[in-house]
MARTI-232160 format. One line per 4 residues: number of its first residue (from 1); their letters; for each residue x, y, z of C-alpha. Coordinates in steps of 0.25 Angstrom, whole numbers, plus 5000, padded with zeros to 4 digits. Layout:
BEGIN
NUM) a) X Y Z; ...
end
This chain:
BEGIN
1) mrpl) 4999 5001 4999; 5006 5013 4997; 5007 5022 5007; 4998 5035 5006
5) wllc) 5010 5046 5004; 5012 5037 4991; 4997 5038 4987; 4995 5052 4990
9) vlif) 5009 5055 4980; 5003 5045 4971; 4988 5052 4970; 4996 5065 4968
13) arta) 5004 5061 4958; 4992 5056 4951; 4985 5068 4952; 4996 5076 4949
17) vaep) 5002 5070 4936; 5001 5078 4924; 4993 5075 4911; 4995 5078 4899
21) gdae) 4991 5093 4894; 4991 5098 4910; 5004 5106 4908; 4998 5112 4895
25) flaa) 4984 5114 4904; 4993 5122 4915; 5000 5128 4904; 4989 5135 4900
29) reaf) 4981 5138 4912; 4993 5145 4917; 4990 5152 4901; 4977 5156 4904
33) qrga) 4981 5163 4917; 4990 5171 4911; 4982 5174 4900; 4991 5167 4888
37) heri) 4981 5161 4878; 4989 5160 4868; 4996 5149 4878; 4983 5142 4880
41) aela) 4980 5140 4865; 4994 5135 4863; 4992 5125 4876; 4977 5121 4873
45) palr) 4979 5109 4861; 4989 5103 4870; 4976 5103 4880; 4965 5097 4871
49) thpl) 4964 5083 4879; 4966 5089 4892; 4954 5088 4903; 4956 5103 4905
53) mpyv) 4956 5107 4890; 4941 5114 4893; 4949 5125 4903; 4960 5127 4891
57) ewwq) 4949 5131 4882; 4942 5140 4893; 4955 5147 4895; 4955 5149 4880
61) lrsr) 4940 5154 4879; 4940 5162 4892; 4953 5171 4886; 4944 5175 4874
65) lael) 4930 5174 4880; 4926 5188 4875; 4931 5186 4859; 4926 5171 4857
69) prdd) 4916 5167 4848; 4904 5163 4857; 4904 5150 4850; 4919 5145 4855
73) vrrf) 4913 5148 4870; 4901 5140 4868; 4908 5128 4863; 4917 5127 4875
77) ldrn) 4906 5128 4883; 4897 5118 4875; 4910 5109 4877; 4912 5109 4889
81) agql) 4898 5111 4894; 4894 5106 4910; 4910 5111 4914; 4916 5119 4922
85) vanr) 4926 5126 4910; 4913 5129 4902; 4909 5136 4915; 4920 5144 4916
89) lrad) 4918 5148 4903; 4905 5151 4903; 4906 5161 4916; 4919 5168 4908
93) wlrv) 4909 5168 4896; 4896 5174 4902; 4904 5186 4908; 4912 5189 4894
97) larq) 4896 5189 4887; 4892 5199 4902; 4904 5208 4898; 4900 5207 4883
101) rdwe) 4884 5211 4888; 4880 5198 4881; 4869 5196 4890; 4860 5187 4879
105) afda) 4874 5176 4878; 4875 5178 4895; 4861 5174 4898; 4862 5163 4889
109) alpq) 4876 5158 4894; 4873 5159 4909; 4863 5150 4912; 4873 5139 4908
113) lvdp) 4883 5144 4919; 4886 5136 4932; 4886 5144 4944; 4887 5159 4938
117) dtel) 4894 5167 4948; 4890 5180 4952; 4896 5190 4943; 4890 5181 4932
121) rclh) 4877 5180 4941; 4876 5196 4940; 4880 5198 4926; 4867 5189 4924
125) fqsr) 4859 5199 4930; 4867 5209 4920; 4862 5201 4911; 4848 5201 4915
129) lqrn) 4846 5215 4918; 4850 5216 4901; 4838 5209 4899; 4830 5220 4910
133) drea) 4828 5206 4919; 4824 5215 4931; 4825 5201 4940; 4840 5201 4939
137) lrdg) 4841 5212 4947; 4833 5205 4959; 4841 5193 4956; 4854 5202 4957
141) ralw) 4851 5205 4971; 4854 5195 4977; 4869 5197 4976; 4868 5211 4980
145) ltgr) 4867 5207 4995; 4881 5204 4999; 4893 5208 5005; 4902 5202 4995
149) elpd) 4908 5210 4983; 4900 5204 4970; 4905 5206 4956; 4904 5219 4947
153) actp) 4894 5211 4938; 4883 5212 4948; 4885 5226 4949; 4877 5231 4939
157) vfda) 4864 5222 4942; 4865 5230 4956; 4866 5241 4949; 4854 5239 4943
161) afaa) 4846 5233 4954; 4850 5245 4963; 4844 5255 4950; 4832 5246 4950
165) gvld) 4829 5246 4964; 4830 5230 4966; 4842 5234 4976; 4841 5246 4984
169) edda) 4848 5254 4995; 4844 5245 5006; 4850 5235 4999; 4863 5243 4997
173) warv) 4865 5243 5011; 4862 5228 5014; 4874 5226 5005; 4882 5236 5012
177) rlaf) 4880 5230 5025; 4884 5217 5019; 4898 5222 5015; 4898 5228 5026
181) aagn) 4895 5215 5035; 4904 5207 5027; 4916 5218 5030; 4916 5222 5015
185) atla) 4918 5238 5017; 4921 5240 5002; 4909 5232 4999; 4899 5240 5007
189) ravs) 4905 5255 5002; 4904 5250 4988; 4889 5244 4989; 4886 5257 4998
193) lrip) 4887 5265 4985; 4873 5260 4980; 4867 5269 4993; 4867 5284 4994
197) aarr) 4881 5291 4998; 4872 5298 5009; 4870 5284 5015; 4882 5276 5011
201) pdak) 4893 5272 5021; 4904 5282 5022; 4916 5275 5016; 4924 5281 5028
205) lvea) 4916 5277 5037; 4916 5261 5033; 4930 5266 5031; 4931 5268 5047
209) atrn) 4923 5257 5050; 4933 5246 5042; 4944 5251 5048; 4940 5251 5064
213) pqky) 4925 5250 5068; 4928 5250 5082; 4934 5263 5080; 4922 5268 5069
217) ldgk) 4910 5263 5079; 4917 5272 5091; 4919 5284 5084; 4910 5296 5088
221) gpll) 4898 5288 5083; 4900 5280 5069; 4890 5288 5060; 4875 5285 5058
225) rhrg) 4870 5295 5049; 4863 5283 5040; 4864 5269 5035; 4878 5270 5029
229) drev) 4883 5274 5042; 4877 5263 5049; 4881 5251 5040; 4897 5257 5044
233) vlya) 4893 5255 5058; 4887 5241 5056; 4901 5239 5046; 4910 5243 5057
237) lgrl) 4900 5235 5069; 4903 5222 5060; 4916 5224 5061; 4919 5225 5075
241) aggv) 4909 5216 5079; 4918 5207 5071; 4929 5209 5081; 4923 5210 5096
245) pqga) 4908 5209 5094; 4905 5214 5110; 4914 5227 5107; 4907 5230 5094
249) aqtw) 4892 5227 5101; 4896 5239 5112; 4900 5247 5101; 4889 5245 5093
253) rrie) 4879 5246 5104; 4884 5260 5105; 4879 5263 5090; 4867 5254 5089
257) pglp) 4856 5264 5094; 4861 5274 5083; 4856 5264 5072; 4843 5258 5066
261) kedr) 4838 5245 5073; 4842 5237 5058; 4856 5243 5060; 4856 5237 5076
265) afaw) 4850 5223 5072; 4861 5221 5061; 4872 5227 5071; 4869 5217 5081
269) slla) 4867 5205 5071; 4883 5209 5068; 4887 5209 5083; 4879 5195 5084
273) taaa) 4886 5189 5074; 4900 5192 5076; 4897 5189 5091; 4893 5177 5087
277) rkhl) 4906 5173 5078; 4914 5176 5091; 4904 5167 5098; 4901 5178 5109
281) peal) 4887 5177 5119; 4883 5189 5114; 4879 5184 5099; 4865 5180 5102
285) twfr) 4860 5192 5109; 4866 5201 5098; 4859 5193 5088; 4846 5196 5096
289) eagp) 4849 5210 5096; 4852 5211 5083; 4836 5204 5083; 4827 5194 5075
293) gval) 4825 5203 5064; 4841 5205 5059; 4844 5199 5045; 4856 5190 5047
297) ddgr) 4864 5187 5035; 4869 5172 5035; 4883 5174 5043; 4874 5183 5054
301) sewr) 4864 5172 5054; 4871 5160 5055; 4880 5167 5068; 4866 5170 5075
305) araa) 4865 5154 5075; 4879 5152 5078; 4877 5160 5093; 4864 5153 5093
309) lrak) 4871 5141 5091; 4884 5143 5101; 4874 5148 5112; 4867 5136 5110
313) dwqe) 4854 5144 5109; 4845 5133 5101; 4835 5144 5100; 4842 5154 5095
317) lasa) 4849 5146 5087; 4835 5143 5079; 4832 5156 5075; 4844 5159 5071
321) ieam) 4845 5148 5061; 4829 5150 5057; 4834 5164 5053; 4844 5160 5043
325) rsev) 4843 5160 5029; 4838 5145 5025; 4851 5142 5017; 4858 5145 5029
329) rdtp) 4848 5139 5039; 4851 5127 5030; 4865 5124 5030; 4868 5112 5037
333) vwry) 4874 5120 5050; 4859 5127 5054; 4852 5115 5052; 4860 5106 5061
337) wrar) 4859 5116 5070; 4844 5120 5069; 4842 5105 5070; 4849 5106 5084
341) glre) 4843 5118 5090; 4829 5110 5087; 4836 5097 5094; 4840 5105 5107
345) qgre) 4825 5112 5107; 4819 5098 5109; 4815 5099 5093; 4820 5085 5090
349) meag) 4812 5081 5077; 4815 5094 5070; 4829 5093 5074; 4829 5079 5068
353) aifa) 4824 5082 5055; 4834 5093 5053; 4847 5083 5058; 4841 5072 5048
357) vlan) 4843 5081 5036; 4856 5088 5038; 4861 5072 5043; 4864 5070 5028
361) dhgf) 4874 5082 5028; 4889 5075 5030; 4893 5089 5034; 4894 5094 5050
365) hgll) 4880 5096 5052; 4875 5084 5046; 4884 5074 5054; 4880 5082 5067
369) ared) 4865 5081 5062; 4867 5066 5060; 4872 5061 5072; 4863 5070 5080
373) lgpa) 4852 5062 5073; 4858 5050 5079; 4858 5036 5071; 4845 5037 5066
377) vgap) 4851 5045 5053; 4848 5040 5040; 4858 5032 5032; 4871 5040 5025
381) penh) 4873 5044 5010; 4875 5031 5001; 4891 5029 5000; 4895 5027 4986
385) kpre) 4908 5023 4981; 4911 5026 4968; 4914 5015 4958; 4926 5015 4949
389) devr) 4917 5018 4936; 4911 5030 4944; 4925 5036 4947; 4931 5035 4934
393) aaaq) 4917 5041 4929; 4920 5053 4937; 4934 5053 4931; 4929 5056 4918
397) ipgl) 4920 5067 4920; 4926 5079 4913; 4927 5090 4924; 4934 5078 4934
401) qral) 4944 5075 4924; 4947 5091 4922; 4947 5091 4939; 4957 5082 4940
405) sfyr) 4965 5088 4929; 4966 5101 4937; 4970 5094 4949; 4980 5087 4943
409) mglr) 4988 5100 4937; 4985 5105 4951; 4974 5114 4948; 4965 5110 4962
413) yegn) 4956 5124 4959; 4954 5121 4945; 4952 5106 4948; 4941 5109 4961
417) lewm) 4934 5117 4951; 4932 5108 4940; 4929 5096 4949; 4919 5103 4958
421) wtvr) 4912 5108 4944; 4911 5095 4939; 4907 5087 4953; 4896 5096 4953
425) dldd) 4884 5089 4946; 4889 5076 4949; 4881 5064 4957; 4884 5056 4968
429) iqll) 4892 5045 4963; 4899 5055 4951; 4905 5063 4964; 4908 5052 4972
433) saae) 4916 5046 4962; 4922 5059 4958; 4925 5062 4972; 4932 5046 4972
437) larr) 4939 5053 4959; 4946 5064 4967; 4948 5055 4978; 4956 5046 4970
441) egwy) 4963 5059 4963; 4966 5065 4977; 4958 5075 4976; 4952 5073 4989
445) erai) 4946 5086 4989; 4938 5084 4977; 4935 5071 4982; 4927 5077 4995
449) atad) 4921 5087 4990; 4917 5078 4978; 4910 5068 4987; 4905 5078 4998
453) rtkk) 4894 5082 4985; 4886 5071 4986; 4871 5069 4988; 4867 5055 4990
457) ltnm) 4879 5048 4989; 4892 5049 4997; 4907 5043 4998; 4911 5046 5014
461) elry) 4925 5042 5009; 4926 5052 4998; 4921 5063 5005; 4931 5062 5016
465) ptpy) 4941 5055 5010; 4955 5050 5020; 4967 5051 5012; 4981 5054 5018
469) qdll) 4976 5042 5029; 4990 5038 5035; 4996 5053 5034; 4983 5056 5041
473) rasa) 4981 5046 5052; 4995 5046 5056; 4994 5061 5058; 4982 5060 5067
477) refd) 4987 5050 5076; 5002 5058 5077; 4992 5068 5084; 4980 5059 5089
481) ldda) 4970 5067 5079; 4956 5059 5075; 4960 5056 5060; 4946 5058 5055
485) wvyg) 4949 5072 5061; 4960 5075 5053; 4954 5069 5041; 4942 5079 5041
489) lirq) 4951 5090 5044; 4958 5088 5031; 4945 5087 5023; 4942 5100 5028
493) esrf) 4954 5105 5027; 4960 5100 5011; 4953 5090 5007; 4964 5082 5008
497) tasa) 4972 5091 4998; 4987 5091 5000; 4989 5102 4992; 4978 5112 4998
501) kstv) 4982 5125 5002; 4973 5136 5008; 4974 5151 5006; 4978 5154 5019
505) gaag) 4992 5145 5019; 4985 5130 5023; 4990 5119 5015; 4989 5102 5015
509) lmqv) 4979 5094 5020; 4977 5099 5035; 4978 5115 5029; 4990 5118 5038
513) mpat) 4994 5132 5037; 5009 5135 5036; 5009 5143 5050; 5003 5128 5056
517) arwi) 5013 5121 5048; 5024 5130 5052; 5019 5130 5067; 5019 5114 5068
521) agkl) 5032 5112 5061; 5039 5119 5074; 5029 5111 5083; 5034 5099 5078
525) glpe) 5048 5105 5077; 5048 5102 5060; 5058 5110 5052; 5049 5111 5040
529) wrha) 5033 5114 5039; 5031 5117 5023; 5026 5103 5021; 5015 5103 5029
533) vgdg) 5007 5114 5021; 5012 5107 5009; 5007 5096 5001; 5011 5085 5011
537) adan) 4999 5078 5017; 5010 5072 5027; 5015 5085 5033; 5002 5092 5033
541) isfg) 4992 5082 5038; 5005 5081 5051; 5006 5097 5053; 4988 5098 5053
545) tyyl) 4987 5086 5063; 4998 5092 5072; 4991 5104 5070; 4977 5099 5073
549) rhvl) 4982 5091 5086; 4986 5104 5092; 4972 5112 5089; 4967 5099 5096
553) nrld) 4974 5102 5106; 4974 5114 5108; 4959 5116 5109; 4955 5104 5117
557) gspv) 4955 5093 5109; 4942 5099 5102; 4942 5092 5085; 4933 5103 5083
561) lasa) 4942 5115 5089; 4954 5109 5083; 4946 5109 5069; 4941 5124 5071
565) ayna) 4955 5126 5075; 4962 5120 5062; 4955 5129 5053; 4954 5144 5061
569) gpgr) 4966 5142 5072; 4963 5137 5086; 4962 5150 5092; 4949 5152 5086
573) aqgw) 4944 5137 5087; 4947 5141 5103; 4939 5154 5102; 4928 5148 5096
577) rats) 4926 5139 5109; 4916 5142 5119; 4918 5142 5134; 4910 5131 5137
581) pmea) 4910 5116 5128; 4903 5118 5115; 4896 5108 5105; 4906 5107 5095
585) aiyi) 4896 5109 5084; 4892 5122 5091; 4905 5125 5090; 4908 5122 5076
589) dtip) 4897 5130 5071; 4899 5143 5076; 4913 5143 5073; 4915 5159 5067
593) ftet) 4922 5154 5056; 4913 5149 5042; 4928 5143 5038; 4931 5136 5053
597) rdyv) 4916 5132 5055; 4914 5123 5042; 4927 5118 5044; 4926 5112 5058
601) rkvm) 4912 5106 5055; 4920 5099 5041; 4932 5093 5049; 4922 5088 5062
605) anat) 4912 5083 5052; 4924 5077 5041; 4929 5071 5054; 4917 5065 5058
609) qyar) 4915 5058 5044; 4931 5053 5043; 4930 5047 5056; 4918 5038 5051
613) llgr) 4927 5033 5038; 4937 5031 5048; 4929 5021 5055; 4925 5031 5067
617) pqds) 4909 5030 5063; 4907 5034 5079; 4912 5046 5078; 4902 5059 5078
621) lrsr) 4903 5073 5073; 4898 5075 5087; 4906 5070 5094; 4918 5072 5086
625) igtv) 4915 5088 5087; 4911 5086 5102; 4911 5098 5112; 4921 5110 5112
629) pars) 4926 5112 5123; 4925 5125 5131; 4937 5137 5128; 4944 5139 5141
633) gagp) 4941 5155 5144; 4934 5165 5136; 4945 5169 5126; 4941 5177 5113
637) veq) 4936 5170 5101; 4947 5171 5091; 4942 5174 5076
end
């Protein structure tokens, strides 16, 4: 039997061996990026039979779309119908048609585009306006209410909507407030230009509030001449509340009497949300101060629910969940806690009905629901192991062939795009066959993501692969760690991609940061640490498990706290604890950072699934996460 390290080398070698035409394709890609179109034409004949030849054709067409005979475009689109490369050219073509103001051709081509982006949606609204379709203004209105920047193509649509009275000054104020709440003062000032100058926020006041909100609010009394002044005050208050909510609340009480009821309610919702994010007991009181009539966006409505959950105020939790938009209320987290709240209030049958539906989900809250229901839960989805002929059929799918060609040349981003596009319409058998193909090629990330898409059939070995077994189990034994937990963490960190690198510098299977690797090397007396953040699985797993043991020891042996610390740092994980023991599911679902909250849920759910695959079916998620021990003292919550 070959040792695991040799198998890994062979897998890498198989996926990395160049095929005929690969060198020419990479040269053509580099020429396209440089704008050297003549060079692409020289290389194209050698790529006629290469799986990625459609991309070379796309690059050639894209460079001269504005002057190209339209029949050439149509022939390419027909020849590659249903493929990602055709959809990308169609999007390029639509932008050219819009620039040429050929709205008739634009409208004919748009229906065949899959997932148009915001710019193309706005261009479509422009086209409809050219046909005097006034409903376009009402449809476009839905894009207006955001605190984010929007493409320039949307501006003519909004201009027409304001001119027609579909959008008015109240809508402008609403977006100003959204922009300020998002911390985007530049956008707020730009949007305020749609408001009469006498009432809009003063640019100098916005600058002062941005630079030092406390000083601005402590001045001789902030100006309150009109709504623009009040919006700047609320903007400054929101910035101040993000630091010390109690101090911001004291400042606010001095200013509050000078503002209308609606502004006072909004201000208290800002303060309450900031307090909830820091787990302060004042949060629920301040949400009540805001009153039931205040409109909460999705973020503030969820923090109201988290504050109630942290306090175990089940009645307030039920009210908070009921007040959410249906799209938020129906997510697994709030379906689960709605059911838990019902159970805590003795409404067992209603709770059980929600648990029964949620138990079909493989994720964190689905597992909790399944365990809350007990052994009477229905049968799990049918397991399907792809047959050889099914895997061979998947290997013949052109989109998967193109994706594997991209992967072979190290173009992981392009490969992922092609793969995700291709699997989106596959049935369960095809998905599992494609996942098995990816697993055999060593692309565990794609195998997991593809197997996760099935509806009726499943294959837990593909959803939860176990590569690097010898390395991982040896390191887990060395540092006395649960190997199922380590597997669950790696699945979330890198999806078993040894070459994975994050935007902040974390690298490898366990996404070890260079500073962490340097610190561990010092602790172990090793002269070198760089190999731990390279592609070497052995050093990366060794350093990652050492650090996992370190944070586990530092945080009272709680895998929940250690998982949070691995993602967000030990100080933050410690600060999010309460001064009394807490149900771990509540701790997890009230973590202030969205990324860390989702990360810990997935790591712990993964670990539970891995324990079952590794022969420990008795390991429940609830027993695994347990109770988070109390924090000694009342130290500050580190953000």
